[in-house]
C-alpha positions in Angstrom: -20.9 14.8 29.8 -21.4 15.9 26.3 -18.1 17.9 26.5 -16.6 14.4 26.8 -19.0 12.6 24.1 -17.7 15.4 21.4 -13.7 14.3 22.8 -14.9 11.2 22.2 -15.8 12.3 18.7 -13.0 14.4 17.9 -10.6 11.4 18.7 -12.5 8.4 16.5 -12.7 11.2 13.6 -8.5 11.9 14.3 -7.9 8.4 14.8 -10.5 7.4 11.1 -8.8 10.0 9.5 -4.9 9.0 9.9 -6.0 5.5 9.3 -7.9 5.9 5.9 -4.8 8.6 4.9 -2.0 6.3 5.6 0.5 5.4 3.2 0.9 1.3 3.3 1.9 -1.0 0.4 -1.0 -0.9 -0.5 -2.5 2.1 -0.9 0.6 2.4 -2.9 0.0 -0.2 -5.2 -3.6 1.3 -6.4 -1.6 4.3 -6.8 0.9 3.1 -9.1 -2.0 1.4 -11.3 -3.2 4.5 -11.5 -0.3 6.1 -12.9 0.0 2.8 -14.8 -3.1 3.3 -16.7 -2.0 6.9 -17.1 1.0 6.1 -18.8 -0.9 3.4 -20.7 -3.1 6.8 -21.6 0.4 8.3 -23.0 1.3 5.7 -25.5 -2.7 5.3 -26.7 -2.5 8.8 -27.8 1.1 9.0 -29.1 2.1 11.5 -26.5 6.0 11.2 -26.3 6.2 12.3 -23.2 4.9 11.5 -19.7 3.1 14.8 -18.5 4.5 17.1 -16.0 1.7 16.0 -13.5 2.3 12.8 -13.1 6.0 13.0 -11.8 5.4 14.3 -8.5 2.5 11.5 -7.9 5.3 8.8 -9.5 7.9 9.9 -7.0 6.2 9.8 -4.6 5.0 5.9 -5.2 8.5 4.6 -6.7 10.5 6.4 -3.0 8.2 4.3 -1.4 8.4 1.0 -3.2 12.7 0.8 -3.6 15.2 3.9 -2.8 17.1 3.2 -5.8 14.2 3.8 -8.1 13.9 7.5 -8.3 17.9 7.8 -9.4 16.9 4.9 -12.2 13.7 7.4 -13.2 16.0 10.6 -13.7 15.4 13.1 -16.5 13.7 9.6 -18.3 10.2 10.5 -19.6 9.8 8.2 -22.4 6.1 6.8 -21.6 7.5 2.7 -22.5 10.5 3.7 -20.3 8.3 4.8 -17.0 6.3 2.0 -17.2 8.8 -0.2 -17.0 9.8 1.5 -13.8 6.3 1.3 -12.4 6.2 -2.6 -13.1 9.5 -2.5 -10.8 7.5 -0.3 -8.6 4.7 -2.4 -8.0 7.0 -6.1 -7.9 8.0 -4.1 -4.0 5.5 -3.1 -3.4 3.7 -6.0 -3.7 6.1 -7.9 -1.7 6.3 -5.3 0.5 2.5 -5.6 1.0 2.8 -9.1 1.5 5.4 -8.3 4.5 3.4 -6.3 6.5 0.8 -8.2 6.6 2.0 -11.0 9.4 0.0 -14.4 10.3 -3.2 -14.4 11.3 -4.2 -15.0 15.2 -5.3 -18.0 15.6 -8.6 -17.8 17.6 -9.4 -21.6 19.5 -12.5 -22.8 18.1 -13.0 -25.7 21.0 -10.2 -24.7 23.6 -12.4 -26.1 26.4 -12.2 -29.3 24.5 -8.9 -28.7 24.0 -8.0 -28.3 27.4 -9.4 -31.4 28.0 -7.9 -33.2 25.2 -4.3 -32.4 26.7 -5.2 -33.4 30.7 -6.4 -36.3 29.1 -3.4 -36.5 27.5 -1.1 -35.7 30.2 -2.5 -39.0 32.4 
């Protein structure tokens, strides 16, 4: 019994970990917001090129947003140009985020009264 509980908890932990680390459009939007902050900080600090440590994170967001965006970035590292590409990525991710959420399931609140009304209407 104890072993079964341990296995169940481990299964739940794995499921939760996979769910929290999943790459979703909403998570990518959050990541793009953070990247945008750092690129804006480059502008404020008058840094002429975006730091190298941002590029892998940026490429991940761009790849998931739209297949053409990484090619648009290419070797471009000027903050102004990178910001424009991030804005385009955010637009694509917002569209994906809206589409990924399907319509909500309708829960009938008064199922019995609805059934009765349908029966009465049929008579």
